ROMAR-991366 format. One line per field, with one value per atom (N, C-alpha, C): residue in three letters; atom name; x, y, z. Coordinates in nm, 2 decimals. Layout:
N
r: ALA | ...
a: CA | ...
east: X | ...
north: Y | ...
up: Z | ...
//
This chain:
92
r: UNK | UNK | UNK | UNK | UNK | UNK | UNK | UNK | UNK | UNK | UNK | UNK | UNK | UNK | UNK | UNK | UNK | UNK | UNK | UNK | UNK | UNK | UNK | UNK | UNK | UNK | UNK | UNK | UNK | UNK | UNK | UNK | UNK | UNK | UNK | UNK | UNK | UNK | UNK | UNK | UNK | UNK | UNK | UNK | UNK | UNK | UNK | UNK | UNK | UNK | UNK | UNK | UNK | UNK | UNK | UNK | UNK | UNK | UNK | UNK | UNK | UNK | UNK | UNK | UNK | UNK | UNK | UNK | UNK | UNK | UNK | UNK | UNK | UNK | UNK | UNK | UNK | UNK | UNK | UNK | UNK | UNK | UNK | UNK | UNK | UNK | UNK | UNK | UNK | UNK | UNK | UNK | UNK | UNK | UNK | UNK | UNK | UNK | UNK | UNK | UNK | UNK | UNK | UNK | UNK | UNK | UNK | UNK | UNK | UNK | UNK | UNK | UNK | UNK | UNK | UNK | UNK | UNK | UNK | UNK | UNK | UNK | UNK | UNK | UNK | UNK | UNK | UNK | UNK | UNK | UNK | UNK | UNK | UNK | UNK | UNK | UNK | UNK | UNK | UNK | UNK | UNK | UNK | UNK | UNK | UNK | UNK | UNK | UNK | UNK | UNK | UNK | UNK | UNK | UNK | UNK | UNK | UNK | UNK | UNK | UNK | UNK | UNK | UNK | UNK | UNK | UNK | UNK | UNK | UNK | UNK | UNK | UNK | UNK | UNK | UNK | UNK | UNK | UNK | UNK | UNK | UNK | UNK | UNK | UNK | UNK | UNK | UNK | UNK | UNK | UNK | UNK | UNK | UNK | UNK | UNK | UNK | UNK | UNK | UNK | UNK | UNK | UNK | UNK | UNK | UNK | UNK | UNK | UNK | UNK | UNK | UNK | UNK | UNK | UNK | UNK | UNK | UNK | UNK | UNK | UNK | UNK | UNK | UNK | UNK | UNK | UNK | UNK | UNK | UNK | UNK | UNK | UNK | UNK | UNK | UNK | UNK | UNK | UNK | UNK | UNK | UNK | UNK | UNK | UNK | UNK | UNK | UNK | UNK | UNK | UNK | UNK | UNK | UNK | UNK | UNK | UNK | UNK | UNK | UNK | UNK | UNK | UNK | UNK | UNK | UNK | UNK | UNK | UNK | UNK | UNK | UNK | UNK | UNK | UNK | UNK
a: N | CA | C | N | CA | C | N | CA | C | N | CA | C | N | CA | C | N | CA | C | N | CA | C | N | CA | C | N | CA | C | N | CA | C | N | CA | C | N | CA | C | N | CA | C | N | CA | C | N | CA | C | N | CA | C | N | CA | C | N | CA | C | N | CA | C | N | CA | C | N | CA | C | N | CA | C | N | CA | C | N | CA | C | N | CA | C | N | CA | C | N | CA | C | N | CA | C | N | CA | C | N | CA | C | N | CA | C | N | CA | C | N | CA | C | N | CA | C | N | CA | C | N | CA | C | N | CA | C | N | CA | C | N | CA | C | N | CA | C | N | CA | C | N | CA | C | N | CA | C | N | CA | C | N | CA | C | N | CA | C | N | CA | C | N | CA | C | N | CA | C | N | CA | C | N | CA | C | N | CA | C | N | CA | C | N | CA | C | N | CA | C | N | CA | C | N | CA | C | N | CA | C | N | CA | C | N | CA | C | N | CA | C | N | CA | C | N | CA | C | N | CA | C | N | CA | C | N | CA | C | N | CA | C | N | CA | C | N | CA | C | N | CA | C | N | CA | C | N | CA | C | N | CA | C | N | CA | C | N | CA | C | N | CA | C | N | CA | C | N | CA | C | N | CA | C | N | CA | C | N | CA | C | N | CA | C | N | CA | C | N | CA | C | N | CA | C | N | CA | C | N | CA | C | N | CA | C | N | CA | C | N | CA | C | N | CA | C | N | CA | C
east: 10.20 | 10.11 | 10.13 | 9.97 | 9.96 | 10.00 | 10.08 | 10.15 | 10.30 | 10.33 | 10.48 | 10.46 | 10.35 | 10.32 | 10.33 | 10.24 | 10.22 | 10.37 | 10.43 | 10.50 | 10.64 | 10.68 | 10.75 | 10.73 | 10.62 | 10.58 | 10.59 | 10.59 | 10.59 | 10.48 | 10.39 | 10.21 | 10.14 | 10.21 | 10.17 | 10.21 | 10.10 | 10.08 | 10.12 | 10.05 | 10.03 | 9.95 | 9.98 | 9.92 | 9.82 | 9.69 | 9.61 | 9.59 | 9.70 | 9.69 | 9.53 | 9.49 | 9.35 | 9.35 | 9.25 | 9.26 | 9.14 | 9.09 | 8.94 | 8.90 | 8.81 | 8.75 | 8.65 | 8.66 | 8.53 | 8.57 | 8.47 | 8.49 | 8.38 | 8.37 | 8.25 | 8.12 | 8.02 | 7.95 | 7.97 | 8.01 | 7.95 | 8.09 | 8.21 | 8.31 | 8.30 | 8.41 | 8.41 | 8.54 | 8.54 | 8.69 | 8.76 | 8.87 | 8.93 | 9.04 | 9.13 | 9.23 | 9.35 | 9.48 | 9.57 | 9.60 | 9.61 | 9.65 | 9.59 | 9.42 | 9.38 | 9.26 | 9.29 | 9.20 | 9.30 | 9.23 | 9.28 | 9.38 | 9.45 | 9.53 | 9.68 | 9.76 | 9.90 | 9.96 | 9.97 | 9.95 | 10.17 | 10.23 | 10.36 | 10.40 | 10.33 | 10.39 | 10.33 | 10.23 | 10.20 | 10.29 | 10.37 | 10.48 | 10.59 | 10.62 | 10.75 | 10.73 | 10.62 | 10.60 | 10.64 | 10.52 | 10.59 | 10.69 | 10.78 | 10.94 | 11.02 | 11.01 | 11.09 | 11.08 | 10.91 | 10.91 | 10.94 | 11.01 | 11.04 | 11.02 | 10.88 | 10.79 | 10.85 | 10.86 | 10.93 | 10.79 | 10.69 | 10.56 | 10.54 | 10.44 | 10.39 | 10.27 | 10.31 | 10.17 | 10.13 | 9.97 | 9.88 | 9.80 | 9.74 | 9.62 | 9.48 | 9.42 | 9.28 | 9.18 | 9.08 | 9.00 | 9.04 | 8.95 | 9.01 | 8.82 | 8.90 | 8.71 | 8.68 | 8.54 | 8.45 | 8.50 | 8.53 | 8.54 | 8.46 | 8.44 | 8.40 | 8.49 | 8.45 | 8.54 | 8.56 | 8.62 | 8.64 | 8.73 | 8.70 | 8.82 | 8.84 | 8.72 | 8.74 | 8.82 | 8.75 | 8.82 | 8.97 | 8.99 | 9.17 | 9.25 | 9.19 | 9.27 | 9.23 | 9.15 | 9.11 | 9.25 | 9.26 | 9.37 | 9.54 | 9.55 | 9.60 | 9.70 | 9.63 | 9.63 | 9.70 | 9.62 | 9.65 | 9.79 | 9.82 | 9.94 | 10.04 | 10.04 | 10.15 | 10.15 | 10.09 | 10.14 | 10.19 | 10.11 | 10.17 | 10.31 | 10.35 | 10.45 | 10.56 | 10.55 | 10.63 | 10.65 | 10.53 | 10.54 | 10.67 | 10.63 | 10.75 | 10.85 | 10.91 | 10.99 | 11.11 | 11.02 | 11.09 | 11.13 | 11.04 | 11.07 | 11.19 | 11.24 | 11.35 | 11.49 | 11.44 | 11.55 | 11.63 | 11.53 | 11.52 | 11.63 | 11.61 | 11.64 | 11.78 | 11.77 | 11.95 | 12.04
north: 10.26 | 10.25 | 10.40 | 10.34 | 10.53 | 10.54 | 10.46 | 10.48 | 10.56 | 10.49 | 10.52 | 10.67 | 10.69 | 10.77 | 10.93 | 10.92 | 11.03 | 11.00 | 10.92 | 10.91 | 10.99 | 10.99 | 11.05 | 11.17 | 11.20 | 11.36 | 11.40 | 11.38 | 11.40 | 11.46 | 11.36 | 11.39 | 11.28 | 11.20 | 11.10 | 11.17 | 11.19 | 11.25 | 11.17 | 11.07 | 11.00 | 10.87 | 10.76 | 10.64 | 10.58 | 10.51 | 10.44 | 10.29 | 10.20 | 10.02 | 9.99 | 9.94 | 9.87 | 9.80 | 9.70 | 9.58 | 9.56 | 9.49 | 9.50 | 9.35 | 9.23 | 9.18 | 9.19 | 9.22 | 9.24 | 9.39 | 9.44 | 9.55 | 9.67 | 9.79 | 9.83 | 9.85 | 9.86 | 9.86 | 9.79 | 9.65 | 9.55 | 9.47 | 9.57 | 9.51 | 9.46 | 9.39 | 9.39 | 9.45 | 9.49 | 9.52 | 9.39 | 9.39 | 9.25 | 9.28 | 9.19 | 9.22 | 9.25 | 9.30 | 9.31 | 9.24 | 9.08 | 8.99 | 8.90 | 8.98 | 8.86 | 8.95 | 9.04 | 9.09 | 9.06 | 9.16 | 9.16 | 9.25 | 9.36 | 9.40 | 9.34 | 9.33 | 9.29 | 9.38 | 9.40 | 9.49 | 9.49 | 9.35 | 9.40 | 9.44 | 9.46 | 9.51 | 9.67 | 9.67 | 9.85 | 9.89 | 9.81 | 9.88 | 9.91 | 9.79 | 9.82 | 9.98 | 9.94 | 10.02 | 10.20 | 10.22 | 10.35 | 10.37 | 10.25 | 10.28 | 10.28 | 10.22 | 10.28 | 10.41 | 10.48 | 10.59 | 10.72 | 10.70 | 10.79 | 10.81 | 10.74 | 10.78 | 10.76 | 10.84 | 10.82 | 10.87 | 10.89 | 10.96 | 10.80 | 10.89 | 10.77 | 10.68 | 10.55 | 10.43 | 10.40 | 10.38 | 10.33 | 10.27 | 10.19 | 10.12 | 10.20 | 10.16 | 10.21 | 10.13 | 10.14 | 10.02 | 9.87 | 9.85 | 9.70 | 9.64 | 9.53 | 9.45 | 9.37 | 9.38 | 9.34 | 9.18 | 9.19 | 9.02 | 9.01 | 8.87 | 8.85 | 8.82 | 8.85 | 8.84 | 8.94 | 8.92 | 8.96 | 9.15 | 9.24 | 9.34 | 9.32 | 9.28 | 9.24 | 9.38 | 9.48 | 9.60 | 9.63 | 9.60 | 9.61 | 9.49 | 9.43 | 9.28 | 9.27 | 9.35 | 9.36 | 9.44 | 9.57 | 9.67 | 9.66 | 9.55 | 9.52 | 9.42 | 9.35 | 9.25 | 9.35 | 9.41 | 9.49 | 9.60 | 9.66 | 9.71 | 9.64 | 9.53 | 9.41 | 9.35 | 9.36 | 9.32 | 9.40 | 9.51 | 9.65 | 9.63 | 9.62 | 9.65 | 9.58 | 9.43 | 9.34 | 9.37 | 9.42 | 9.41 | 9.52 | 9.64 | 9.73 | 9.67 | 9.64 | 9.58 | 9.50 | 9.40 | 9.32 | 9.39 | 9.50 | 9.57 | 9.64 | 9.71 | 9.78 | 9.69 | 9.55 | 9.47 | 9.42 | 9.45 | 9.40 | 9.49 | 9.62 | 9.75 | 9.76 | 9.73 | 9.78 | 9.64
up: 8.10 | 8.25 | 8.34 | 8.39 | 8.46 | 8.54 | 8.64 | 8.76 | 8.70 | 8.59 | 8.56 | 8.50 | 8.47 | 8.36 | 8.48 | 8.57 | 8.64 | 8.73 | 8.78 | 8.92 | 8.79 | 8.69 | 8.62 | 8.61 | 8.62 | 8.62 | 8.76 | 8.85 | 8.99 | 9.01 | 8.95 | 9.00 | 9.06 | 9.16 | 9.27 | 9.40 | 9.48 | 9.60 | 9.75 | 9.76 | 9.80 | 9.79 | 9.83 | 9.79 | 9.87 | 9.84 | 9.94 | 9.83 | 9.90 | 9.82 | 9.86 | 9.76 | 9.78 | 9.69 | 9.63 | 9.55 | 9.55 | 9.41 | 9.40 | 9.32 | 9.33 | 9.22 | 9.15 | 9.03 | 8.94 | 8.88 | 8.83 | 8.78 | 8.79 | 8.79 | 8.78 | 8.74 | 8.76 | 8.90 | 9.02 | 8.96 | 9.06 | 9.11 | 9.18 | 9.20 | 9.36 | 9.41 | 9.56 | 9.59 | 9.67 | 9.78 | 9.81 | 9.80 | 9.87 | 9.97 | 10.02 | 10.07 | 9.95 | 10.00 | 9.90 | 9.82 | 9.86 | 9.83 | 9.75 | 9.74 | 9.67 | 9.59 | 9.50 | 9.41 | 9.24 | 9.21 | 9.06 | 8.99 | 9.11 | 9.03 | 9.11 | 9.04 | 9.07 | 9.15 | 9.30 | 9.39 | 9.40 | 9.37 | 9.37 | 9.25 | 9.13 | 9.00 | 9.05 | 9.10 | 9.12 | 9.21 | 9.33 | 9.37 | 9.33 | 9.23 | 9.19 | 9.07 | 9.02 | 8.93 | 8.99 | 9.13 | 9.19 | 9.23 | 9.25 | 9.28 | 9.17 | 9.05 | 8.92 | 8.89 | 8.94 | 8.88 | 8.96 | 9.03 | 9.12 | 9.26 | 9.32 | 9.39 | 9.50 | 9.64 | 9.76 | 9.88 | 9.86 | 9.93 | 10.04 | 10.08 | 10.13 | 10.08 | 10.16 | 10.09 | 10.23 | 10.17 | 10.34 | 10.26 | 10.31 | 10.30 | 10.33 | 10.21 | 10.19 | 10.28 | 10.19 | 10.29 | 10.29 | 10.42 | 10.42 | 10.45 | 10.39 | 10.32 | 10.54 | 10.51 | 10.61 | 10.63 | 10.77 | 10.80 | 10.95 | 10.97 | 11.12 | 11.23 | 11.36 | 11.44 | 11.52 | 11.66 | 11.75 | 11.71 | 11.73 | 11.68 | 11.49 | 11.43 | 11.29 | 11.21 | 11.24 | 11.15 | 11.20 | 11.31 | 11.35 | 11.26 | 11.27 | 11.23 | 11.08 | 10.97 | 10.87 | 10.82 | 10.94 | 10.86 | 10.89 | 11.03 | 11.02 | 10.92 | 10.88 | 10.75 | 10.65 | 10.61 | 10.50 | 10.52 | 10.62 | 10.62 | 10.64 | 10.69 | 10.71 | 10.55 | 10.48 | 10.38 | 10.25 | 10.28 | 10.17 | 10.25 | 10.37 | 10.48 | 10.35 | 10.38 | 10.35 | 10.19 | 10.11 | 9.93 | 9.92 | 9.99 | 9.97 | 10.02 | 10.17 | 10.19 | 10.08 | 10.02 | 9.93 | 9.81 | 9.75 | 9.63 | 9.68 | 9.80 | 9.81 | 9.84 | 9.90 | 9.88 | 9.72 | 9.64 | 9.52 | 9.43 | 9.51 | 9.41 | 9.49 | 9.59 | 9.69 | 9.64
//
């Protein structure tokens, strides 16, 4: 697994969580809980490899409505934070 390989060698310096549906060149950005990547397993792999650095949302998908960008980013940030806290609770 790529995350574990780089993590065990201390070669991960910053994590930008994002998720996608599909493959290059026609993929679509999704919210972290909606794409093809298992974000929970990825977060677990970062932790098991010893990564303790920063983890932040990458791009948030576009949504409609007032303050859409802020709402989309808040959803991404909250989901990622909950995933990381859940993994920490399982490890402790």
